[in-house]
C-alpha positions as a printed Julia matrix, in Angstrom:
104×3 Matrix{Float64}:
 -17.26    9.62   58.86
 -16.32    6.01   58.27
 -18.91    3.31   58.23
 -18.68    1.02   61.19
 -17.94   -2.65   60.8
 -21.56   -3.49   61.54
 -22.93   -1.71   58.45
 -23.61   -3.91   55.46
 -23.99   -3.13   51.75
 -21.96   -1.65   48.94
 -20.87    1.92   48.45
 -21.65    3.83   45.28
 -18.01    3.63   44.21
 -17.99   -0.17   44.49
 -21.18   -0.44   42.47
 -19.8     1.94   39.84
 -16.61   -0.12   39.5
 -18.62   -3.33   39.08
 -20.79   -1.69   36.41
 -17.74   -0.46   34.53
 -16.16   -3.93   34.6
 -19.42   -5.54   33.42
 -19.72   -2.96   30.66
 -16.2    -3.72   29.44
 -16.86   -7.46   29.48
 -20.13   -7.11   27.56
 -18.53   -4.72   25.08
 -15.78   -7.24   24.44
 -18.35   -9.95   23.72
 -20.59   -7.9    21.44
 -17.79   -7.05   18.99
 -17.13  -10.63   17.84
 -20.86  -11.36   17.86
 -21.6    -8.54   15.44
 -18.75   -9.69   13.18
 -20.17  -13.21   13.14
 -23.66  -11.94   12.25
 -22.2    -9.84    9.44
 -20.3   -12.86    8.09
 -23.48  -14.95    8.09
 -25.36  -12.22    6.23
 -22.57  -11.98    3.66
 -22.64  -15.76    3.16
 -26.43  -15.71    2.65
 -26.14  -12.88    0.14
 -23.34  -14.68   -1.71
 -25.47  -17.84   -1.94
 -28.44  -15.83   -3.24
 -26.29  -14.14   -5.87
 -25.0   -17.55   -6.96
 -28.6   -18.79   -7.37
 -29.46  -15.7    -9.43
 -26.4   -16.26  -11.61
 -27.39  -19.89  -12.24
 -30.96  -18.86  -13.11
 -29.74  -16.21  -15.56
 -27.3   -18.61  -17.19
 -30.02  -21.26  -17.49
 -32.38  -18.75  -19.11
 -29.65  -17.69  -21.52
 -28.82  -21.31  -22.39
 -32.47  -22.08  -23.18
 -33.38  -18.85  -25.0
 -30.05  -17.76  -26.44
 -30.13  -14.35  -24.74
 -30.44  -12.81  -21.29
 -33.84  -11.47  -20.19
 -34.45   -7.75  -20.16
 -34.56   -6.22  -16.69
 -37.92   -5.25  -15.29
 -38.61   -1.63  -14.38
 -41.87   -2.19  -12.51
 -41.56   -1.55   -8.76
 -45.21   -1.9    -7.7
 -45.9    -5.42   -6.33
 -49.61   -5.03   -7.18
 -48.84   -4.62  -10.9
 -49.09   -7.7   -13.16
 -45.73   -6.85  -14.78
 -43.89   -6.82  -11.42
 -40.92   -9.2   -11.69
 -41.54   -9.89  -15.4
 -38.95   -9.07  -18.06
 -39.68   -5.93  -20.04
 -41.12   -6.45  -23.53
 -39.23   -3.52  -25.07
 -35.88   -5.29  -25.05
 -35.38   -7.4   -28.17
 -32.71  -10.12  -28.17
 -29.22   -8.81  -28.84
 -29.72   -5.44  -27.15
 -28.64   -4.44  -23.67
 -30.52   -2.39  -21.11
 -28.32   -1.15  -18.3
 -30.98   -0.24  -15.74
 -33.71   -2.22  -14.06
 -34.39   -5.04  -11.64
 -34.02   -8.8   -11.81
 -37.0   -10.26  -13.71
 -37.46  -13.06  -11.19
 -40.87  -14.2   -12.46
 -39.44  -14.65  -15.94
 -36.59  -16.8   -14.58
 -38.85  -19.2   -12.66
């Protein structure tokens, strides 16, 4: 049974084709957008790492040694972000977190 010329509207096949075309167009746009967002995040991280490097080098220039890493992970603790006391100058501790309060 064919629709007569007086019937108006779209068939399910026509709607499905339009949805597929729209999906392909949107998919093509989202790829470059996600790449751009990732590039921006990488640039922000690179800038932050550069700031950390400058702070560490400044600390070392003033004190003659790098600060010990902090091991405290609880933000409520007073030692959170402060260099560990058990690391005398001239020794190296391989594990820990950036002592950001000490560098400020």
